[in-house]
Residue, then its C-alpha position, 0 to 999 in steps of 0.5 A: m477510516l483506513s479500514r473503511g475502503a478496500v484500498t487506501i491511497t496515501n502520501r503521509l508516513h504515519a498513514h502507511l504505517l497504520c495501514l501496515l499494522l491494520g492489514q489495510p492494502h494501500v498505495v503510498c505516494n511519495v512526497a517531495n522530500g522523499k521521507i516515504f521512499a527513504y524509510r522504504d529503502t532503510w527498513a525493507p531494502d530488499g523489497w516488501g516481497d510477501v509483506a501482508p497487506p499488499v503495498r504499492f508505492a507511486t511517485s505521482p498522484a496519477e500513478a498512485v490511482a493507477a496502482a490502486h485500481e490494479l491493486l483493487a483488481e488483484i484483491r477482487a481475483k483472489p479466491a475467497p479462503p475456505i470456511p473452516 
């Protein structure tokens, strides 16, 4: 299900981890308990840098949707890799 769309929006830590493993571009919206941002800050303290797939973090559903639109535009703007 996660790989069916071009960009996934989630507020679940396990979905975030699955997207990372699948290489699925995604936006993570933090939940009230702060678990997702705590995970990010603990395991990637220097930021995500050149992590593939692209990941964006949001603090509200509206911000998550806006970030997903921006991420989708970035993905579509990239040139296709050459065919070997």
